[in-house]
C-alpha positions in Angstrom: 149.3 120.8 114.7 148.5 119.4 111.3 151.0 117.8 108.9 150.2 120.6 106.6 151.2 123.2 109.2 154.4 121.4 109.8 155.1 121.2 106.1 154.4 125.0 105.8 156.9 125.6 108.7 159.6 123.6 106.9 159.1 125.5 103.7 159.3 128.8 105.6 162.5 127.7 107.3 164.0 126.6 104.0 163.0 130.0 102.5 164.8 131.7 105.4 168.0 129.7 104.7 167.8 130.4 101.0 167.2 134.1 101.6 170.2 134.3 104.0 172.4 132.3 101.5 171.4 134.5 98.5 172.1 137.6 100.5 175.5 136.3 101.4 176.3 135.4 97.8 175.3 138.8 96.8 177.7 140.3 99.3 175.0 142.1 101.2 173.2 140.8 104.3 169.5 140.9 104.7 168.4 144.3 106.0 167.8 143.7 109.7 170.1 140.7 110.0 172.5 142.6 112.3 169.7 142.8 114.9 167.6 139.7 114.3 168.7 136.3 113.1 165.6 135.2 111.1 166.1 131.5 111.4 166.7 131.8 115.2 163.6 134.0 115.5 161.5 131.5 113.5 162.7 128.6 115.5 162.0 130.5 118.7 158.5 131.2 117.5 158.0 127.5 116.8 159.3 126.5 120.2 157.1 129.0 121.9 154.1 127.7 119.9 154.8 124.2 120.9 155.0 125.3 124.5 151.6 127.1 124.2 153.1 130.6 124.6 151.1 132.2 121.8 151.9 135.9 122.3 155.6 135.1 122.4 155.3 132.9 119.3 153.5 135.7 117.4 156.2 138.2 118.3 159.1 135.9 117.3 157.3 135.1 113.9 156.8 138.8 113.3 160.5 139.5 114.0 161.4 136.7 111.6 159.0 138.1 108.9 160.4 141.6 109.3 164.0 140.2 109.0 163.5 138.5 105.7 160.4 140.2 104.4 158.5 136.9 104.2 154.7 137.2 103.8 154.2 133.6 104.9 155.8 134.3 108.2 153.8 137.6 108.5 150.6 135.7 107.9 151.5 133.1 110.5 152.3 135.8 113.0 149.0 137.5 112.3 146.9 134.4 112.8 148.7 133.3 116.0 148.3 136.8 117.5 144.6 136.7 116.8 144.3 133.4 118.6 146.3 134.9 121.5 143.8 137.8 121.7 146.7 140.1 121.0 144.8 142.4 118.6 147.4 145.2 118.6 150.2 142.7 117.7 147.9 141.1 115.1 147.4 144.6 113.6 151.1 145.1 113.3 151.6 141.7 111.6 148.7 142.4 109.3 150.2 145.7 108.1 153.5 143.9 107.3 151.5 141.1 105.5 149.8 143.9 103.5 153.2 145.4 102.6 154.8 142.1 101.6 151.8 140.7 99.7 150.0 143.7 98.2 146.7 143.3 96.5 144.6 142.6 99.6 144.0 138.8 99.3 140.7 137.4 100.6 142.6 136.0 103.6 144.1 139.4 104.4 140.7 141.1 104.1 139.1 138.5 106.3 141.6 139.1 109.1 141.2 142.9 108.7 137.4 142.5 109.0 137.8 140.3 112.1 140.2 142.8 113.8 137.8 145.7 113.1 134.9 143.8 114.4 136.7 142.7 117.6 137.8 146.3 118.2 134.3 147.6 117.8 135.2 149.8 114.9 131.9 149.8 113.1 132.6 151.9 110.1 135.9 150.1 109.3 134.2 146.8 109.8 131.5 147.8 107.4 133.9 148.8 104.7 136.0 145.7 105.1 133.0 143.4 105.2 131.4 145.0 102.2 134.6 144.6 100.1 134.8 141.0 101.3 131.2 140.1 100.5 131.7 141.6 97.0 134.4 139.0 96.1 133.6 135.6 94.6 132.8 133.2 97.4 133.7 136.0 99.8 130.6 135.2 101.9 132.5 132.3 103.4 135.3 134.5 104.6 132.8 137.1 105.8 131.0 134.5 107.8 134.2 133.3 109.4 135.1 136.9 110.4 131.7 137.4 111.9 131.7 134.1 113.8 135.1 134.9 115.2 133.9 138.2 116.7 130.7 136.8 118.3 132.4 136.3 121.7 133.7 139.9 121.9 131.2 142.0 120.0 127.8 140.1 119.7 125.8 143.3 119.2 128.0 144.5 116.4 127.9 141.2 114.7 124.1 141.3 114.8 124.2 144.8 113.2 126.5 143.5 110.5 124.2 140.6 109.8 121.2 142.9 109.5 123.0 145.2 107.1 124.0 142.2 104.9 120.4 141.0 104.6 118.9 144.4 104.2 121.4 145.5 101.5 121.1 142.2 99.7 124.8 141.5 99.9 124.5 137.7 99.9 124.8 135.9 96.5 122.0 133.8 95.0 123.6 130.8 96.7 121.4 128.6 98.9 124.4 127.5 101.1 125.2 131.1 101.8 121.7 131.9 102.9 121.5 128.7 105.0 124.9 129.5 106.7 124.0 133.1 107.6 120.6 131.9 108.8 122.3 129.4 111.0 124.4 132.2 112.6 121.4 134.4 113.1 119.6 131.5 114.9 122.6 130.8 117.1 122.6 134.5 118.0 118.9 134.2 119.0 117.7 136.8 116.5 114.2 135.5 115.6 113.2 138.5 113.4 116.4 138.3 111.4 115.9 134.5 111.0 112.4 135.2 109.7 113.7 137.8 107.3 116.3 135.3 106.0 113.7 132.5 105.7 111.5 134.9 103.7 114.3 135.6 101.3 115.2 132.0 101.0 111.6 130.9 100.2 111.3 133.6 97.6 114.7 132.8 95.9 114.5 129.0 96.1 110.9 128.1 96.1 111.3 124.5 94.9 114.3 123.6 97.1 113.5 121.0 99.8 116.5 122.2 101.8 114.6 125.4 102.4 111.8 123.5 104.1 114.4 121.5 106.1 115.9 124.8 107.3 112.6 126.1 108.3 111.8 123.0 110.3 115.2 123.1 112.0 114.8 126.7 113.0 111.2 126.0 114.3 112.6 123.1 116.3 115.4 125.1 117.8 112.8 127.8 118.7 110.8 125.2 120.6 107.9 125.2 118.0 107.9 121.5 117.6 104.4 121.0 116.3 105.0 123.5 113.5 108.3 121.8 112.7 106.5 118.5 112.4 104.0 120.0 109.9 106.8 121.3 107.7 108.6 117.9 107.8 105.4 116.0 107.0 105.0 118.1 103.8 108.4 116.8 102.7 107.7 113.1 102.9 106.3 112.6 99.4 109.4 114.2 97.9 111.7 112.2 100.1 110.4 109.0 98.7 112.0 109.9 95.4 115.3 111.2 96.8 117.7 109.2 99.0 119.7 112.2 100.2 116.5 114.1 101.2 115.2 110.9 102.9 118.3 110.7 105.1 118.1 114.5 105.9 114.4 114.2 106.7 115.1 111.2 109.0 117.8 113.2 110.7 115.4 116.1 111.5 112.7 113.7 112.9 115.4 112.2 115.0 116.5 115.6 116.2 112.8 116.3 117.1 113.0 113.3 119.5 111.1 111.0 117.1 113.5 108.2 116.3 110.7 105.8 115.4 109.4 108.2 112.8 112.9 108.7 111.5 113.3 105.0 111.0 109.9 104.9 109.2 111.1 107.6 106.8 114.3 105.7 106.1 112.3 102.5 105.4 110.9 104.0 102.2 112.8 103.3 99.0 115.6 101.0 98.2 117.5 99.6 101.2 121.2 98.7 101.8 123.3 97.8 104.8 123.7 101.5 105.7 120.0 102.2 105.8 119.3 98.9 107.6 122.0 99.7 110.2 120.6 103.3 110.8 117.1 102.0 111.1 118.2 99.5 113.7 120.0 102.3 115.7 116.9 104.5 115.5 114.5 101.8 116.5 116.9 100.8 119.4 116.9 104.4 120.6 113.1 104.4 120.4 113.1 101.2 122.4 110.7 99.9 119.7 111.1 96.1 120.1 108.2 95.4 117.7 109.9 97.6 115.0 113.3 95.9 115.6 111.6 92.5 115.3 110.0 93.5 112.0 113.3 94.8 110.7 115.0 91.6 111.8 112.5 89.6 109.8 112.9 92.0 106.8 116.7 91.7 106.7 116.6 87.9 107.1 114.1 87.6 104.3 116.2 89.6 101.9 119.4 87.7 102.7 119.4 84.2 101.1 123.2 84.3 100.9 124.1 87.1 103.4 127.4 88.9 103.1 129.7 89.1 106.1 128.4 92.6 106.8 124.8 91.5 106.5 125.5 88.6 109.0 127.0 91.1 111.4 124.0 93.3 111.1 121.6 90.3 111.7 123.7 89.4 114.7 123.5 93.0 116.1 119.7 93.0 115.5 119.3 89.7 117.3 121.5 91.1 120.1 119.3 94.3 120.4 116.2 92.0 120.6 118.0 90.0 123.3 117.7 87.0 121.1 121.1 86.1 122.3 121.3 82.5 121.0 120.4 83.7 117.5 123.0 86.5 117.8 125.7 83.9 118.7 124.8 81.8 115.7 125.0 84.7 113.3 128.3 85.9 114.7 129.7 82.4 114.6 129.0 82.2 110.9 130.7 85.5 109.8 133.4 84.6 107.3 136.5 86.5 106.5 139.4 87.5 108.8 138.5 91.2 108.9 134.8 90.7 109.8 135.7 87.9 112.2 137.5 90.2 114.7 134.3 92.3 115.0 132.0 89.2 115.2 134.1 87.7 118.0 134.1 90.8 120.0 130.3 91.1 119.6 130.1 87.5 120.7 132.0 88.4 123.9 129.6 91.3 124.5 126.6 89.0 124.1 128.0 86.4 126.5 128.5 89.2 129.0 124.9 90.3 128.5 123.8 86.7 129.1 125.4 86.8 132.5 128.2 84.5 131.4 131.1 86.8 132.3 133.8 84.2 132.5 133.0 83.0 129.0 132.9 86.6 127.8 136.3 87.3 129.2 137.8 84.0 128.0 136.6 85.0 124.5 138.2 88.4 124.8 141.5 86.8 126.1 141.4 84.5 123.0 141.1 87.5 120.7 143.9 89.3 122.5 146.2 86.3 122.1 145.3 85.4 118.4 148.3 86.4 116.3 146.2 85.7 113.2 143.9 88.7 113.8 144.7 92.3 112.9 146.6 94.3 115.6 143.6 96.7 115.8 141.2 93.9 116.6 143.5 92.5 119.3 143.9 96.0 120.8 140.1 96.5 120.7 139.8 93.3 122.6 141.6 95.0 125.5 139.5 98.1 125.1 136.2 96.1 125.2 137.4 94.1 128.2 138.1 97.4 130.1 134.6 98.6 129.1 132.9 95.4 130.4 134.9 95.5 133.6 133.7 99.1 134.1 130.1 97.9 133.7 130.8 95.3 136.3 132.2 98.0 138.6 135.4 96.1 138.9 138.0 98.9 139.0 140.9 96.5 139.7 140.1 94.3 136.7 139.6 97.3 134.5 143.1 98.6 135.4 144.5 95.1 134.8 142.9 95.0 131.3 144.7 98.2 130.4 148.0 97.1 131.9 147.9 93.9 129.8 146.9 95.8 126.7 149.8 98.2 127.0 152.2 95.4 127.7 151.1 93.8 124.4 150.9 97.1 122.6 153.4 99.4 124.3 152.6 103.1 123.9 149.4 102.5 121.9 147.7 105.8 121.7 144.1 104.5 121.9 144.9 102.4 125.0 146.8 105.2 126.7 144.1 107.8 126.1 141.3 105.4 127.2 143.3 104.6 130.4 143.9 108.3 131.1 140.1 108.8 131.0 139.7 105.8 133.5 142.3 107.4 135.8 140.5 110.7 135.7 137.2 109.0 136.4 138.8 107.3 139.4 140.2 110.6 140.7 143.8 109.5 140.1 144.7 112.7 138.3 148.5 112.2 138.5 148.2 108.9 136.6 145.8 110.4 134.1 148.3 113.2 133.5 151.1 110.7 133.1 149.3 108.7 130.3 148.3 111.9 128.4 151.8 113.1 128.6 153.0 109.8 127.2 150.6 110.3 124.3 152.1 113.7 123.7 155.6 112.4 123.7 154.7 110.0 121.0 152.4 112.4 119.1 153.2 115.9 120.2 150.4 117.4 118.0 147.7 115.0 119.2 144.9 117.6 119.6 142.6 115.3 121.7 145.4 114.7 124.2 146.4 118.3 124.4 142.8 119.4 125.1 142.2 116.6 127.5 145.3 117.2 129.5 144.7 121.0 129.5 141.1 120.6 130.5 142.0 118.1 133.3 144.6 120.3 134.8 142.2 123.3 134.7 139.3 121.3 136.1 141.0 119.1 138.6 144.1 121.0 139.7 145.2 124.6 140.3 147.9 124.5 137.6 145.9 126.9 135.4 148.8 128.5 133.6 150.1 125.1 132.5 146.6 124.1 131.4 146.3 127.4 129.4 149.5 126.6 127.5 148.3 123.1 126.5 144.9 124.3 125.5 146.5 127.1 123.4 148.5 124.5 121.5 145.2 122.7 120.8 143.6 126.0 119.7 146.3 126.6 117.1 145.8 123.2 115.5 142.0 123.3 115.6 140.7 126.9 116.3 137.1 126.2 115.5 136.7 123.1 117.7 133.8 123.7 120.2 135.3 121.4 122.9 138.6 123.3 122.7 136.9 126.7 122.8 135.0 125.4 125.9 138.3 124.3 127.5 139.8 127.7 126.8 136.8 129.5 128.4 136.9 127.2 131.4 140.6 127.9 132.1 140.0 131.6 131.7 137.3 131.3 134.4 139.7 129.4 136.7 142.2 132.2 136.2 139.6 134.7 137.5 138.7 136.1 134.1 135.0 135.4 134.2 133.8 138.0 131.7 136.4 136.9 129.1 135.5 133.3 129.8 131.8 134.0 129.2 132.5 135.2 125.7 134.2 131.9 124.7 131.7 129.7 126.5 128.8 131.4 124.7 130.6 130.9 121.4 131.3 127.2 122.2 127.6 126.6 123.1 126.4 128.3 119.9 128.5 125.8 118.0 127.6 122.7 120.0 124.7 122.0 122.4 126.7 120.0 124.9 125.9 119.4 128.6 129.5 120.1 129.8 129.5 123.4 127.9 126.1 124.3 129.3 127.2 123.5 132.8 130.3 125.6 132.5 128.3 128.5 131.0 125.7 128.2 133.9 128.5 128.3 136.5 130.2 131.4 135.1 126.9 133.2 134.7 126.0 132.4 138.4 129.4 133.7 139.6 128.7 136.9 137.6 125.4 137.3 139.3 123.2 136.4 136.3 121.4 133.6 138.1 118.2 133.4 136.1 120.2 132.9 132.9 122.5 130.5 134.7 119.5 128.3 135.7 118.4 128.2 132.1 121.7 126.6 131.1 121.7 124.2 134.1 118.2 123.1 133.0 119.5 122.6 129.4 122.4 120.5 130.6 120.0 118.4 132.8 117.8 117.8 129.7 120.8 116.7 127.7 122.3 114.4 130.3 120.8 114.3 133.8 123.8 112.7 135.5 126.4 114.7 133.8 129.5 115.0 136.1 130.3 118.6 135.1 126.7 119.6 135.9 126.8 117.9 139.3 130.1 119.6 140.2 128.8 123.0 139.0 125.6 122.8 141.1 127.6 121.8 144.2 130.1 124.6 143.8 127.5 127.4 143.3 125.0 125.9 145.7 122.2 126.0 143.1 
């Protein structure tokens, strides 16, 4: 949960206290106070929320909102009920929110639109969405409502999208058209995508982003040659615009052409950022000749190289396996802040040179150097654990984490990384213990909530407990694709395969990830949709052939 959320809760609780005090001073209690203590109900809602009991939390917040007639609490109850898939309860809370904050704010209308869509109430959804789209910047709220209903009512969402484009409801705002075009693409509606592109080209003929969008959509549709032709036409304009050059390079990289992306970035003025990105792209392309040319270029332009430039030169030399040169560059990086990074890169180079004892001695020196920043010393333990993993020395990896946590007790990064190690080594009880320690220190750590919930769902049969943890993460970050995937996965484990499918599809439209694709394939297979399941298994294999979720899914379904 964010600090802003906690701040909002404190304000609401203060309002409750003030309301009760004012009522007492006036000699008349708040209307329903005889039946419901608003402060008690609000606290019960918060405790339920912290425990991951979303329906219960929504009901308590609604009771508190009714007790003191507070629109802030009514809004909170509405949003939590939506997350809990308690649409009827959300409708009750929304009606109270309307009554307490008349005037139909954009937020209220967005929730009403979402509820109508999720319920399949076409006419109501059309009315609410039309009113929303007519408001200034209302397209953003409309897009949010549509996206939130994709899992439950994909066909209705497609109908609404078609209506919006046919009726010309979108403003003359390029970002609005790009955003709705992206949703149409994720919903696999090629005719609608073409219609949006046609409108965009007509409305914004000189805008390079339009060509970038077309290239992106062509790429996602598998029409790579056509996408390349569109991108090639942008190269002259990119020479005059740094933002366009970076965007163009990103599209070439997405097409699987990192070498071409680096070539695009090489045009125009250069700085450390462009040099570093070019190095990363050339390394991905395994273009040793290109890396060598870049190394020479950066050296030539660095008569008095800055600390960051020396680090970059060291990393280039390291990528080229010019390890002696890399060690020299790293040894000459001045400044305490940069030295920590340079010394760790030195250890990495020594390990690559098959000098593991020197590498680990260098890391132990970093870990013991009180003159370095704590973050650098902590990172020394993290890098040691990573190198021990490369050496397949599980015992030494565990020892590195143990020493790190002795030096930095309850450090969140070390605990989280060690939890991932325990999970990888199939010691689930120890992974759980470390993640719970993270949550004791930082109860609202979304990554730990999601990781623990997913681990319990994936590696144990404690599905209800997993659901509570994942629900807490969903409250804090409802649009996070990884969390939506975890939620779909735990629903599947609870035997709710069709519900799970809605969430997993939504997660995959947001993020093309091998874990999500594997989960989606497994659920589809169980539901008997084996041809579509194979499609997602193939996509997962292309993204990451050795993905562990994919291997488990294939074993479990016998595919």
